[in-house]
C-alpha positions as CSV (number, residue, x, y, z in Angstrom):
1,X,-54.3,-32.9,-45.7
2,X,-51.8,-30.1,-45.7
3,X,-48.3,-31.2,-44.6
4,X,-47.9,-27.9,-42.8
5,X,-51.1,-28.6,-40.8
6,X,-51.9,-24.9,-40.6
7,X,-48.5,-24.0,-39.1
8,X,-46.0,-21.5,-40.5
9,X,-42.8,-23.6,-40.5
10,X,-40.8,-20.4,-41.1
11,X,-42.0,-18.8,-37.9
12,X,-39.2,-17.6,-35.5
13,X,-41.3,-15.4,-33.3
14,X,-40.5,-15.8,-29.6
15,X,-37.2,-17.6,-30.3
16,X,-34.1,-16.4,-28.4
17,X,-31.5,-15.5,-31.0
18,X,-27.9,-14.7,-30.1
19,X,-26.0,-12.9,-32.8
20,X,-22.3,-12.0,-32.5
21,X,-20.8,-9.1,-34.4
22,X,-24.3,-7.5,-34.4
23,X,-23.2,-3.9,-34.1
24,X,-22.5,-3.4,-37.8
25,X,-22.4,-4.9,-41.3
26,X,-24.2,-8.2,-41.9
27,X,-24.5,-8.9,-38.2
28,X,-26.6,-5.8,-37.8
29,X,-28.7,-7.0,-40.8
30,X,-29.3,-10.4,-39.2
31,X,-30.3,-8.7,-36.0
32,X,-32.8,-6.5,-37.7
33,X,-34.2,-9.4,-39.6
34,X,-34.9,-11.4,-36.5
35,X,-36.2,-8.3,-34.7
36,X,-38.8,-7.8,-37.4
37,X,-39.7,-11.5,-37.3
38,X,-40.6,-11.3,-33.7
39,X,-37.6,-13.0,-32.1
40,X,-35.9,-11.9,-28.9
41,X,-32.6,-10.7,-30.3
42,X,-29.4,-10.6,-28.2
43,X,-27.0,-8.4,-30.0
44,X,-23.4,-9.2,-28.9
45,X,-20.1,-7.6,-29.9
46,X,-17.2,-5.4,-28.7
47,X,-18.6,-2.0,-29.4
48,X,-21.5,-1.2,-26.9
49,X,-22.5,2.0,-28.7
50,X,-23.0,0.2,-32.0
51,X,-24.9,-2.6,-30.3
52,X,-27.2,-0.2,-28.6
53,X,-27.9,1.5,-32.0
54,X,-28.9,-1.9,-33.4
55,X,-31.0,-2.6,-30.3
56,X,-32.7,0.8,-30.5
57,X,-33.6,0.2,-34.2
58,X,-35.2,-3.1,-33.4
59,X,-37.1,-1.7,-30.5
60,X,-38.3,1.3,-32.5
61,X,-39.9,-1.2,-34.9
62,X,-41.7,-2.9,-32.0
63,X,-39.2,-5.7,-31.5
64,X,-37.4,-7.1,-28.5
65,X,-33.7,-6.8,-28.2
66,X,-30.8,-6.7,-25.7
67,X,-27.2,-5.6,-26.1
68,X,-24.3,-7.5,-24.4
69,X,-20.6,-7.0,-24.9
70,X,-18.3,-9.9,-25.8
71,X,-14.8,-10.4,-27.1
72,X,-15.0,-13.7,-28.9
73,X,-11.2,-14.2,-28.7
74,X,-11.5,-14.3,-24.9
75,X,-12.9,-17.6,-23.7
76,X,-13.9,-16.2,-20.3
77,X,-15.8,-13.4,-22.1
78,X,-17.6,-15.9,-24.3
79,X,-18.6,-18.0,-21.3
80,X,-19.9,-14.9,-19.4
81,X,-22.0,-13.9,-22.4
82,X,-23.6,-17.3,-22.9
83,X,-24.2,-17.6,-19.1
84,X,-25.8,-14.2,-19.0
85,X,-28.2,-15.0,-21.9
86,X,-29.2,-18.3,-20.4
87,X,-29.7,-16.7,-17.0
88,X,-32.0,-14.0,-18.4
89,X,-33.9,-15.9,-21.0
90,X,-33.6,-19.5,-19.9
91,X,-32.4,-20.8,-23.3
92,X,-30.7,-20.0,-26.6
93,X,-32.7,-21.2,-29.6
94,X,-30.5,-19.8,-32.4
95,X,-26.9,-18.8,-32.6
96,X,-25.7,-16.7,-35.6
97,X,-22.0,-17.0,-35.2
98,X,-21.2,-13.9,-37.3
99,X,-18.2,-12.1,-35.7
100,X,-15.4,-11.8,-38.2
101,X,-12.2,-10.0,-38.9
102,X,-10.0,-9.4,-42.0
103,X,-6.7,-7.7,-42.5
104,X,-5.8,-7.5,-46.2
105,X,-2.1,-8.2,-46.9
106,X,0.1,-10.0,-49.3
107,X,0.9,-13.6,-48.1
108,X,4.6,-12.8,-47.7
109,X,3.9,-9.9,-45.5
110,X,1.6,-11.5,-43.0
111,X,3.0,-11.4,-39.5
112,X,2.4,-13.9,-36.7
113,X,0.3,-11.2,-34.9
114,X,-1.9,-10.6,-37.9
115,X,-2.3,-14.3,-38.4
116,X,-3.3,-14.8,-34.8
117,X,-5.7,-11.8,-34.8
118,X,-7.7,-13.2,-37.8
119,X,-7.6,-16.9,-36.6
120,X,-8.7,-15.9,-33.1
121,X,-11.8,-14.2,-34.3
122,X,-12.8,-16.2,-37.4
123,X,-12.0,-19.7,-36.2
124,X,-11.2,-19.9,-32.5
125,X,-14.0,-17.5,-31.7
126,X,-16.5,-19.3,-33.8
127,X,-15.5,-22.7,-32.3
128,X,-15.7,-21.7,-28.7
129,X,-18.8,-19.6,-29.0
130,X,-20.6,-22.5,-30.7
131,X,-19.2,-24.9,-28.0
132,X,-20.7,-22.8,-25.1
133,X,-24.0,-22.3,-26.8
134,X,-24.3,-26.0,-27.8
135,X,-24.0,-26.9,-24.1
136,X,-27.0,-24.7,-23.4
137,X,-28.9,-26.2,-26.3
138,X,-28.2,-29.7,-25.2
139,X,-29.7,-28.9,-21.8
140,X,-32.8,-27.3,-23.3
141,X,-33.7,-29.8,-26.0
142,X,-32.0,-28.5,-29.2
143,X,-31.5,-25.4,-31.4
144,X,-29.9,-24.0,-34.5
145,X,-26.3,-22.9,-35.0
146,X,-25.6,-20.8,-38.1
147,X,-22.0,-20.2,-38.8
148,X,-20.9,-17.6,-41.4
149,X,-18.7,-18.6,-44.2
150,X,-17.7,-16.7,-47.3
151,X,-16.7,-16.9,-50.9
152,X,-13.3,-17.4,-49.4
153,X,-14.6,-20.7,-48.0
154,X,-14.4,-22.0,-51.6
155,X,-12.0,-19.9,-53.6
156,X,-8.7,-18.2,-53.0
157,X,-8.8,-14.4,-52.7
158,X,-5.6,-12.5,-53.3
159,X,-4.1,-10.9,-50.1
160,X,-6.7,-12.8,-48.0
161,X,-4.7,-16.0,-47.3
162,X,-5.5,-16.2,-43.6
163,X,-9.1,-15.1,-44.0
164,X,-9.7,-17.7,-46.6
165,X,-8.1,-20.4,-44.4
166,X,-10.4,-19.5,-41.6
167,X,-13.5,-19.5,-43.7
168,X,-12.7,-22.8,-45.3
169,X,-12.2,-24.1,-41.7
170,X,-15.6,-22.8,-40.7
171,X,-17.4,-25.0,-43.2
172,X,-15.4,-28.1,-42.1
173,X,-16.0,-27.3,-38.5
174,X,-19.7,-27.0,-39.1
175,X,-19.9,-30.4,-40.7
176,X,-18.2,-32.0,-37.7
177,X,-20.4,-30.1,-35.3
178,X,-23.5,-31.3,-37.3
179,X,-22.4,-34.9,-36.9
180,X,-21.7,-34.7,-33.2
181,X,-24.7,-32.5,-32.2
182,X,-27.4,-34.1,-34.4
183,X,-28.5,-36.6,-31.6
184,X,-29.3,-33.6,-29.4
185,X,-31.6,-32.0,-32.0
186,X,-29.1,-29.3,-32.8
187,X,-28.8,-28.4,-36.5
188,X,-25.6,-26.8,-37.6
189,X,-25.3,-25.0,-41.0
190,X,-23.5,-22.2,-42.7
191,X,-24.3,-19.2,-44.7
192,X,-21.7,-18.1,-47.3
193,X,-22.4,-14.6,-48.4
194,X,-20.8,-13.2,-51.5
195,X,-20.1,-9.5,-52.0
196,X,-22.2,-7.3,-49.7
197,X,-21.5,-3.7,-48.8
198,X,-20.2,-3.8,-45.3
199,X,-17.4,-1.9,-43.4
200,X,-15.1,-4.8,-44.4
201,X,-15.9,-4.6,-48.1
202,X,-16.5,-0.8,-48.4
203,X,-12.9,-0.2,-49.8
204,X,-13.6,-2.6,-52.7
205,X,-17.0,-0.9,-53.4
206,X,-15.4,2.6,-53.3
207,X,-12.7,1.6,-55.8
208,X,-14.3,1.9,-59.2
209,X,-11.9,-0.5,-60.9
210,X,-12.3,-3.2,-58.2
211,X,-16.0,-2.7,-58.0
212,X,-16.4,-3.1,-61.8
213,X,-14.3,-6.3,-61.7
214,X,-16.5,-7.8,-58.8
215,X,-19.7,-6.9,-60.6
216,X,-18.5,-8.4,-63.8
217,X,-18.0,-11.7,-62.0
218,X,-21.5,-11.8,-60.5
219,X,-24.1,-13.1,-62.9
220,X,-26.7,-10.9,-61.3
221,X,-24.3,-7.9,-61.7
222,X,-25.1,-6.4,-58.4
223,X,-23.9,-6.5,-54.8
224,X,-26.1,-8.2,-52.2
225,X,-28.2,-6.4,-49.5
226,X,-29.3,-7.5,-46.1
227,X,-32.7,-8.3,-47.5
228,X,-31.0,-11.0,-49.7
229,X,-29.8,-12.8,-46.5
230,X,-33.1,-12.5,-44.6
231,X,-34.8,-15.5,-46.3
232,X,-31.8,-17.9,-45.9
233,X,-31.1,-17.0,-42.3
234,X,-34.8,-17.3,-41.3
235,X,-34.9,-20.7,-43.1
236,X,-31.9,-22.0,-41.2
237,X,-33.3,-20.7,-37.9
238,X,-36.8,-22.1,-38.3
239,X,-38.5,-25.5,-38.3
240,X,-38.3,-25.3,-42.1
241,X,-34.7,-26.6,-41.9
242,X,-35.2,-29.2,-39.2
243,X,-33.9,-31.9,-41.6
244,X,-31.0,-29.8,-42.9
245,X,-27.7,-30.0,-41.1
246,X,-24.0,-29.8,-42.1
247,X,-24.8,-27.8,-45.2
248,X,-23.8,-24.4,-46.6
249,X,-26.2,-22.0,-48.4
250,X,-24.3,-19.8,-50.8
251,X,-25.8,-16.3,-51.2
252,X,-23.5,-14.8,-53.8
253,X,-25.6,-13.7,-56.8
254,X,-24.2,-16.7,-58.8
255,X,-20.5,-15.9,-58.4
256,X,-19.5,-19.5,-57.6
257,X,-21.7,-20.9,-60.3
258,X,-19.7,-19.0,-62.9
């Protein structure tokens, strides 16, 4: 007898997937992935025009998507977003907690304002967005929360002291969430991407010296693409990962292995 009993355990069609920071970069990539996989994708972020562009691309491919604005640093805005999604769709099956921010500066030059700006998006925003979504998932019988880490969750990166602190915190937060939410059939995991070409990393890619250094550190000798994250994010959103929680999947071309 097949252990899959004729079912596709990676199927996410029909799932309601909320993605923060979906207007550009990796967030846009996650949104397109779920759109192609048949999910109902709620694209959330601050820039309505960018969100609408992502939504239009999903719809043009035959998918279902909706754009809703949110400022993850504003708790009232987060609550309004989650309430709107629940009111329209009745549930949230998957949260991809992707919104992130970086401001590259030497440690000795970081101001309190810059510190707060990064912390408020990368840790506070992740925390309270997950908290609100978890309340919905508890009411509806479970779900999947996917927080986004980084290479900076594991190693120090020069001039990224606050960013690395937040990304290390995301992994520890995810472990605690996994412990507390497990009894409600909510799995909480992380994705930790390595170097992908996004608006945040474009300056590194455009600098020949910096780019060469990065590629020399990656055993696969190339930057990641959205396609490289499609499999891992679908796995974490689907029944295939029902017994996986509190874990982090590194998608870095082997950087951390070396």
